N, C-alpha and C positions, 0 to 999 in steps of 0.2 A: 654231410646230410644237408645242413641248413641249407649250404650253397646252391646244392642243388635242387631243394625244394622251392628256394626264392626263383631260380631259373625257370623252372617249372609253370610257377604260378607266373610267371611275365610271360610266358609262352602263350597260357592260358587265356589271360589279359590281350595280348595280341589280335587271336584268333577271335574274339569278340569281337575287334575292332574290324578286322578282315573280314568279318561275316555281314559286317553293317555296311562296309563298301561294295559287298556281292550284291546284298540287298536291294540296294537303290542304286544300283549302276545303268540300271534298267538293260540286261542282257539279255539277248536271244536264251533260248532254254538248251540248246546244245552248249554255249559257251558258259551259260550258270552252272549248269554240271560240273562242267570242268575243273572250273573254279571253287564250286563247293568239295570236291574231292580232295582237291590240295591243301583246301582251308581244315576240314576235318582231321586231315593225315596230322598227328599228335605231335611227330619227330621232325624236327628241322632237316636233319641229312636227310629224310624218306620225302620230307616238303620238296626238295629240290629234284627229284626222281620227277616227280609229277611236275614243275614247274617245266622241267627241260622239255617234256612232253607236251606242254601247251603252247611253250615258245617255237616248237615245232608243229605245232598244228595253227599256231598264227600266220608262220611264214608261208607254208602248202598253201592253207585255204585263203587269206587274203590276195595273194599273189597269182594264184591260179593260172592259168597259162602264161602270166609273165614272169614264172620262174624258172629258170633253166633245168634240164632234167640235172646235170651235176648237182645244182644246189642244192635237190630234193635229197641225191645222195651225202652231198657235205652238210649239211641240217643233221643228217641221223648221226653221221661221224662224229661231229664236233659234239651234241646232245651227250653222247656215250664219253668223250673225254673232257666239257664242261667242268664236272663237278669235281673230278680227279686236278686238274688244272688249279680251281678254288684251293683245294688240299693242299696244294702245292705252295701257292701264294700264302696261305696261312701260315704254314711253316717257316718261310723265308723271310716273313714277315716278323715273326714271334722271334727268328735268328738276330736281327738287324733291332730286336725291341721297337717295333714300328706298330702302328695301329692299323689296324683292316677290319673291316666292315665286309658279310657276304655282299654277292652282287646277285647269285643266282634270284633268290625268294624276291629281293630288292624288287628286280625288273618286274617281276608279277606286280606286287602290290602297286609299283609305278602305273603299270596298265592300269589296275581296280580305282585309283586314285583321277588318274587322267579321266578315264569315261565318265565318272562322275562329275567333273568339274566343268567336262564338255556341254552338259547340260543348262549352265546356267549362264546368265549375263556376266562378262560381257563377251561372251565367247560362244555358246547357241550353235553350236556345229551341227551339219548334213551327216546322215550315216555313212557317206562316203567321204567325208571329211572326217570322221571318227574314227574309218577304218585306218584312214593313211596314219593318223594320231597312234593307232593300237602299234601300226609296225615302226614308227618310228620309237615308241617305247620300248618294244621287244627287242631290237639293234643297237640302242642307246649307249648299252655296257658290253657288247657281246663284246666286243675286241679290247675289252680290259685286260684278260690274260697276258694278250700279245704286246698290249703296252708294256708290259712288267719285266719282258723277257730279259731285257740286259740287269735289271737288278734283282731279278730272279739268279741269274748265271753269277752276277758279282758277290751276290750276298754270299751265295752257295759254298764259291771257292773263298772268300775271306774269311767264313768260319770254319774252312778245311785247313787253311792256312793259319790260322792260329789256334787248332787245335790239336794237330799234328806236327811232330818236329821233322819228321822226314819229308815232309810237303810244302818246304817253304818257299818252292819253285813252282807253286801251281799258277798259270797265267790262264787270261781270258782271250786265246785267241779265236775268237768265233766273228763270222759274218751274218746279220740276218736279212737278206734281199727282199723288198715291198718290191711287188708286182703290180705297179701304178701305171694305169691306163690316163696319160697325160693329156690326151685332148679332151678327153669325157671330163674330167675334173676342172679343165680351161672352161670349156663351156658353161659349165652347170654354177660356177664360183664367180666368174667374170672378174671384176676389178679386184676381187679377193683371193685371186688365184694364189700370189705370193705366199701369203698369209698362210691361205690350207697347207701348199705346197713344202712349208718349212713346220708347219706342227704335223704333217703325216710324216717326215724328214725326224723331228723332234720326237714320235710315239707317242703322240697324244691319242688316248684312248678314242675320240668322240670323230677324229679325223678317221683313224682307223675302223672302227665300226662304220662309220660311210661308206668308205672305201670296199668291205669286205661285203656291206649292203649291195652295191655294183654290183661283185661277181653273183649275183644270185639272179640279177635281170638280164632276158632274151637282149642279144644284142642287135638292137634297133636303137634307132635315132628317136621315135615317137616315142619307145619306152622309158626311155632316158628321161625326154620330157616329163611325160607325165610323173613320176618319182622323184623328179628335180627336189621339190618342198622337203619331201621325205628324206631325200640324201644331205639337205643341207640341214634340219633339222637336227638329224641326229650328228653332224657336226659341230654345228653351234649351240649343241645344248653344252659343252666344254665351254671352262670361264676362262680358259687362255685369251679365247681372241676377242681383241677389240671392236666389238659391233653392237652396235645399239639396237636394241629391239622395239619395233614399235607394236603396242599390245594389239592396235587395230590391226595393223599389218599379217603380224606375226603370230595370229591366235595360238594356233597349233603348236610353234615354239615357246611360246609364252607357258603354255600349259604344260609342257614336257618338265623346263623348267623350275615351275615352280613345285610340282608332285615329285620331282628328284629332290630339290631340296626339303619337303616338306615329309618325306620317306623315311624317318628315322626307326619309328616305331616298329619292334621285332628283329630288329639286325643285330644278332650276336657277332660278339669281337672277337678275334684270334685270341684272347684271354678266357674265353668261357663265359663271357658273362653278356648280360640283354641290358644295356643301360636305359633305352627307354622302352618301356613294354607298350604304351599306348598314347591318343592324344585325348585329353580330357580337360574340358569340352572340347568337341569340335564342330565349328558351326560354317557352313558353306550355304550361300543364298546369294541371290543377283548380285553383282558387284560388290560381294562381302566374302571373306575367309578368316576365320578367326581358329586360331591350332596352340592349345595348350598341352606344352610337352612333357610329362610326366617322367620324371627321372627317377628312377629307380634304384639304380647301382652309379655313383659318380666314382667309384674304383678305374684307375685309365681312363676315365673319359673326361675329355680337354673340352669343357664349353667354347672356350673362348676360340680355339682353333676352331672347331665348326662355324662358329657366328662368321669368323671372318673368311672362310671358304663360302658361306651362304651369300654373305652382303657383298663380295666380289662378283658371285654371278648373277643375282638379284638386283645389284645397281645397274648390269646393262638395260633393265627394261624398263621402255618409256610408259608409265602407267595413263598417260595421257589422260588423269580422273578418272578412270573409268572402274578403276577396283582399288578397295579397299583390303592390304591384307595384315594380318598381324601375328605374329608367333612371338610364343610368351612362355622365359626358362622360369621356372622357381627354383632357385637356387642359390643357398647360403652359405658354400663351402667356402668362404672366402676368410680370411685373419688377416687383421689388420697387423704388420709389421711394423717393431720399433726400428725407425729408421737412423735417430740419433746417435746409436751407439757405433752406426756405418762409421762417423767420423774419428771417434776416438780409436777403430780399430785400424782404418787406415793409417793413422798416426804412428801406430805401432807396428804395422807392417811394413812402414818406409822407415823406421828408426832400425827396425831386425835389417832390412835390407842393406844400410849403410854400412852394417858390421860384415857384410859377407864379400869377402875379396874376389872374388869371380863373377860380380855383377858388372863389373868395370870392363870396359874393353884394353886393348894391349897399350893405349895410350894413357891409359889412365881416368880417363874422360868419364864422368857419372851420364853417361848415354845408353841405350841398348835398342836394339831393333826387333820388333816384330816382324816376323816373315811375312813376305811379298803374298798375297793374293786378292784374287778382285774383291770391287766394293759390292754389297748385297744388299738386296730389297730387305728392310724393315718393314714397312707398316704403309699400306695404300699405294704404291709404287714408291714411296718414298727413298731415299739410297743414300746410303756415307759411306765414304774412301775409308778404307778399312785399313789401309799401308800407311805409317806414322812413327816418328821419331819421338822414342819417350824421353824427357829428360827427369829423371827423379827429383834434384837437388828443387830445380826452378819448378817443375809442375806441378811435386807434392806441396812444396811452402806457398804457391801461388793458387792451389786448389782449394775453392771453397765450396765442399758439397751441399751446403747450404742452400745456394744458387739454385739448385735443382732440387733437393728434398723438403726443404721447408718454404716454399714458396708456395703457400697456402694450397699443398696438395697434401694427400694420405696414399702409399702404396696399399693395395693388399694380394694376398698370394692365396692361392688355390691349396688348399690341404692334402689334396690326393696327386695335381700334376702341377709340372713345371708353368705357369701361365700366371700373368699378373693383372691387376686393375689399378689405375691411379685416377682418382677424383678428386674432389674439391674437398677441404677439410668441414665442410658442414656433413658431408656424406658419413653419418653414424653406424648406421647397420645396412646392409645390402640385401632386398629384398626379390630381386627379379632381374633379368635380361631380357630385351624384348629387341625383335625385328619388326619396324613399323613402315607398310608400305601405303602413303597415301599421295593424293596431287599426282607428281610426274616420278618420284623415285623412292629409294628403299634408305631405312637410315637403322641405328644399333642404338639403343636407348638402355641406362641405367634405370632401374625403379630403386628407392630407399624405405625406410620404414615409413619417413612422414608421406608418402605417396609423390612426392617429386620424381619427375622423370628429367635425367640428364643426358645429353646429345653426346655422341662419340665424336671427338676431334681429332682432328690431323695435326699435331701440335711439332711441326718439322723441329723450333728448338730444343723443347723439351726432348724428345727422341736423340737427337746427336748428344746431347749431354750428358742421358743416359749411357748412350752406346759408349762415349766417349770412358765415363767413368767405369764402367764392364770393364773395357777392354784394358785401360790402365791397371787395374785390381786383378784382373784375371792374369796380365802380364808379370806382376810381381810374384803372384801365386806360383806361376809356373817357372819364374827364376828361383822361387825357396824349394821348388818341390826338385830341381835339379841340384841345387846346391846340397839338399840332403841325399845326395846318391838315389834317388829316385828315378827309374830305369824309364822315363816320358820320352818320347819323340819332339823335337824341337818344333814342330806345326803346333798352330794355339788352336785347329780345331776342336769346337767345343765336345766332340766325341773321346776325345784324345787326354782329356782334362782326368787328374785324380776322381776317383768315387767319393761317394760323402764320407765313409770310413777313413778313408785314405786323408783324404783333408782334415777332418777331424783330428788326427794324430799330428797335421802341420799345426794347425791352432794350436795343438795342445803346448808346441816344443815351441812355437813363436810366443805363446804368453797371449793372443785374440782368441774373442767369442767365437763359440760354433754358429752363430747366425748367422756368419758368413757364408755359410750355405744357403740362404735365402738369396744372397746375390748372385750366386752361380746359376741357383732355379730363376731370376728375373733374366738372367743374359742368357739362359735357354729361351724363355719365354719371347725376347725380344727376337731372337735369331728364326723361329718356328713360326711367328704369326699366333705366339701367344699372349697378345697385349694387346688392350684399348684403353684407352686415355677419355676419359670422362668430363667436361665440363660444363 
């Protein structure tokens, strides 16, 4: 009952914030009435139904005669299905224990926030430009369910395979064919054609949404020309594209990206929680945007992964010293972990491994190999090769964990999620995390109790050492679990490691501390962009 009351309280807070956006958005009476009806609906699921009606109105009313008759029929059909498709996404994401947040009410809030931002410098959009902006906002995530089609099917099939003994041969023999007009795409995206085509074939939701928008337009060259920037904005809002965005030349795209990244309030996740109910204080004026995100429920909310995604998108924007932006998160859920004990446990693991006969190959050499798999991106585009040979005796005897751990650094863990912060030794208590955009670019900062701000850095050597340490220990743990006759596959994928309870059993039998679970969490943090280094 208490949990339901908390969710209800969060909904009320988000409604009040949405009401302010509607009141200050300078909407025509017709549109204002629609948004007020949406906001006054007290249940998110019913809100989605009204949101779909608003989306249909935006498309039909703003495109007018430029919308083909088939488009009017199709948006009705899609509108009736979108909510069901989102429910399907929620179910399959939960099956895979993946995090998911709503996209229907999210799109309405992006429209409201974008309209408000468009009134201020350095934007000051005309009414025609605002209409085009609203179209971009309405379509920017429209094809998100389509972009997830392979994951939906794979997740469902994997769950069936895992759950039913007689269904071990369920396969994914399916093909989803995309209808892409290459001539139009080449004309609109010009020198970026290859990059955008790759995005479409890779099922990027931004590019797929842009392609879907094109199908609503009358098939005339001048119509495509009129909406060329809308199509580009919808596609380029996705952070996967290496495109520098000039705030003076791409005002609408800048607004869309900012609004998309700010809109975290009132978004329930697939765990039935609403981590952020409102932004308070929220300040917007000429050349300034300040957002203070109130995190009501940090359970299952990985702030660092959110920040990583946001900074990857925002750093594409060249602010040209025209706008100051600050996102602040008051978040103190980080606990300092005792890394000194890792050295003792590492030695204990090594001693135990030497007693295991099957850890050596047929020639009795003290080597074993990790399975082959590709290098993976760890942090800000930095890559480390993951295929390497481990020599237990030589590697461990020369392995000085102090080189990484005790080099004037501290490691902090989020008590709820697999994410980690690495800071200088002078940081005593973590008070807040910030994204600040000024001058020309964006950066992530950590604020401690003393009020100091530490900038996130790209420390490739530290990451390499951390990754090496984690892979080395993980490989030992996998060998131990095999030796204990536990039925785990040979792949070293994170999801195939034993769970925490099973690992604790291993640790007890080996005689090492259970705090090694923290190292496994750090491993997941490194692998899933849940790690920041501050100095």
